[in-house]
Phi, psi and omega in degrees: 000130181291145182275343183282158179277142173272180186298318182295323178295320179296316179297321178297319179295320178296315180296318180296317180298318179294322178296317178295325178296316180294330179273006177066024172265076191289329181294314178293322178298320181297323179297320178296314181292327177297323180296319180289318181297328182294344181284334177056045180231209189298335181270008187298315184299312180295319180296321178297319179296315180295320181293321178298319178297321180292319179296327176298317180293330179276355178085007180268076187289327180296318177294321178296322179294321178297319178294322179296316178294327177293324176299317179296321180292323181289315182224088186295333184262014179255123185290340184299321179298319179291322179295316181294315181296318179298322179295316180298317180298323176296320178294331177279357180081016181255065186296321181294323177292320178299318178299321178296323178295315179298319181294319178295321179296320179298331178276348183252334185263140178291140178300338180279352181296145190299325184258013182297319181297323178294319178297320179295318181293322178295320178297313182295322179295317179292320182296325180295332179288333182259007180292129181295140179250124179276099183292339177296327178283324189275321187275154170300151183301326181297318179290319178300321179293321177297320179294314182295334183292345178275353182275150174281169188297317181298323178293320179297318180297319179295324182290344176298336183269002181295309180195170177295324180297313180296320179300310182291324181291312179297324179293341181266000180258095183295333184294331182280354181251011184282349172241099177277108185244105179255019182293335180268009182295130178264318178254161178303139181263130183280161177297320181298323180295313180296320178298323178295319178298315180296321180295318179296327178282358182054040177061027179251025178298122180257340184219133180225133175238116190235144169260102179298326180287348180254004179266137182297320186224151177295337183292345182297317178297317177300320181295315181299314184289320183288329182272332185257088185288344182255016180299123183244337184226123178232123179236115178254114192261356177197166178104198181232128182276075180270216184297327182301312181293315181298327181280325188271314190301319181301342179278354174277085191291339180262004185296125180247336181230127177231121181232121173252092191289292181244043188244122180294135179207141177277159180295326176296321177294323176302314180300315181295318180295318181295325181283316185287327179272088192290342183257008182298134175247333180224129180221132180227128179232104190267351184219072187267137172256132179259109183266306181270160182273357176210154182233132179259106179271103181230130180131166183275115177234034188291343181274353179296125176252329182220130183221130176233125176231112187234128173256137182294146183303327181292338184253007183298133179203166177293130183207140178272096178289340179056059185300321184300317179292322179295315182296328178295329183269353178234064186292342183258011181296135178251339181220126180231135179225121176231110185241145171068024181270151171246107191278145175245350182296132179245005183263145178295338180294329179293344183239021179258088178275358179291348178286349177259094187291346182255002184294126181244335183225127179229122181234110178233053182285154175058036178257152179243152179059037182273161170247135179304124190285157169275132193243150179277154180293345181281352188294133178252325186228131178227126180233113179239031184295143174058033179263149176244109183285157177282123181286346184280340185238044184295318181296321179295322179297315179295322178296322178296322177297313183291331182276350182274155175227120186234067183289343185249004186295128182249335186225130180222124179238119179236030182302127178057027176283118184289142174064036174269088181287157182304320184291329177291317180297317178298318179297321180290314181292334180294339182293333178219051189306127174080000183258350181296138175248336177227127180221124180241110180243027184304126175060025175283165184275073182232154176252171183300320180292330177294318180294318180298321180294318178302319182288311186291330182274004172084013180291334188246018190295337180251010183292133177258322181234124186225130179242113179241025183299138177080003179262159181283057179281127179244187182296327179295318178296318180296323177297321177294321177299315182293334184268326191249358181241081187290339184261001185293127179239328184234120185227130178247112179243028181299144178057039177245184185261014184290157178236188178297336177298318178296317180299316180297319180296318181292332181277319190266340181297122180292345183279355182229142182239067184291140178247327181221138180223122179261125183231034179296140178062024176265092188289342182268000178263127183276163177296325179297322179294322178295315179298322179298314180295318180294327179293343178261015173085013180266132178282121184243134167250128189209133178167182183222067183297328180294322178292325179293325179296324183276347184292147178282143178279135180252128179287136178275000000 
């Protein structure tokens, strides 16, 4: 007796399966349809359709999707396969894929096919859901303008090409043109283009970011400043601040912020700009050339609140910044930054920042021949990273430390500060003992006992972020950190002597709530210790990039 089912048996199984399906016995129905599908003969297409419908009821959508795709493969010109597959995809939340199936089916099935109209209606129904809605047409102009105001300048310019309606609508919204940002310009920008932007803003441009090297003519800067009487922020990101800038910028009478990011400018020009722009509150010059050996700061600059003067390392040279004269003219400055300078001043007046009673932030990183400055009691943040002090005025530097009073200082960075002896550091930290929240001592000249003393004597009790990279920190020091620094969240112990014992103490001590731990170049810390810390929710950085740089390349 043959083991295969004959035609009558197959029909009986299909009828039985459908009856079980109608009675909602889907598991038994599925068994019947599986039996028919296993035959791989003429009833396969119908059995696959019935089985897919049953699998949908059982919640097995992936199996139903496989059967639907198999139906399409078996009978490419039958719309039932596309309908079944599209339905499953919709149930899976893949509406866009379902729409693609319906569209593919319409191109494969004959219009005379019995279910073609149903396939067409399903396609049209899905397509209507994905039809783009032009909110500019539907919304009131006020709402459309509010939405457009969240876009950056480059996006607004691109949207001008959407349609004539969008072009005319955007051109009528002056608020979206108040920040003319040409920093992303790839090709030179014409005068006519900039004039069009200013016109759309109805001369209310408050902020401008310009590439001088991407402007066709120098007159463009003059045009922006002369037409935009309310310009408050000007950022020039490239080019050279020559006569054009010196001649045009002072006429921006409302200008409060001037930033020359990657723009060459001489120190004499910096002086002229600060004096001529009488309403400036924030000024940044990131690429200064020092031509003369001294600078005469003359004029009223009392409105300056923040000043940055940076010379690029390649151009660093001895130059007389004449700090004492500058500080006299900016009595209300709250933030001062002087980077990459090589100082020639030998007078204590050049390093007396205490004459600025409102100064809160002082950054003199990457400076050479410096004297430790005399500081005002208002100071909150001090950054002396990568500085090389003058060995000739050592006594004056120590006197400045002792004469300063820093009751409010919250942040101190002495990373790679040469010649930072322990007694100097103790004298400095004593000025605001226990109030520091950020302390960076990376690669300072300290020993393990010096670090232990700082911790035990309460100098670091309120520290939140601490960098001890490159110092002789051992497990005993780490134990003290875990015990005495209850507010510590970010700790850098890269290139130190700590082991897995330190990691465990920092992780398990209930007195500390560490969030991040840097362990780069820590050869005594095992991978298991790192995994242990990460399993407790601490973000760990760990590796040996310096060793990888020195490793020999092996040919494959």
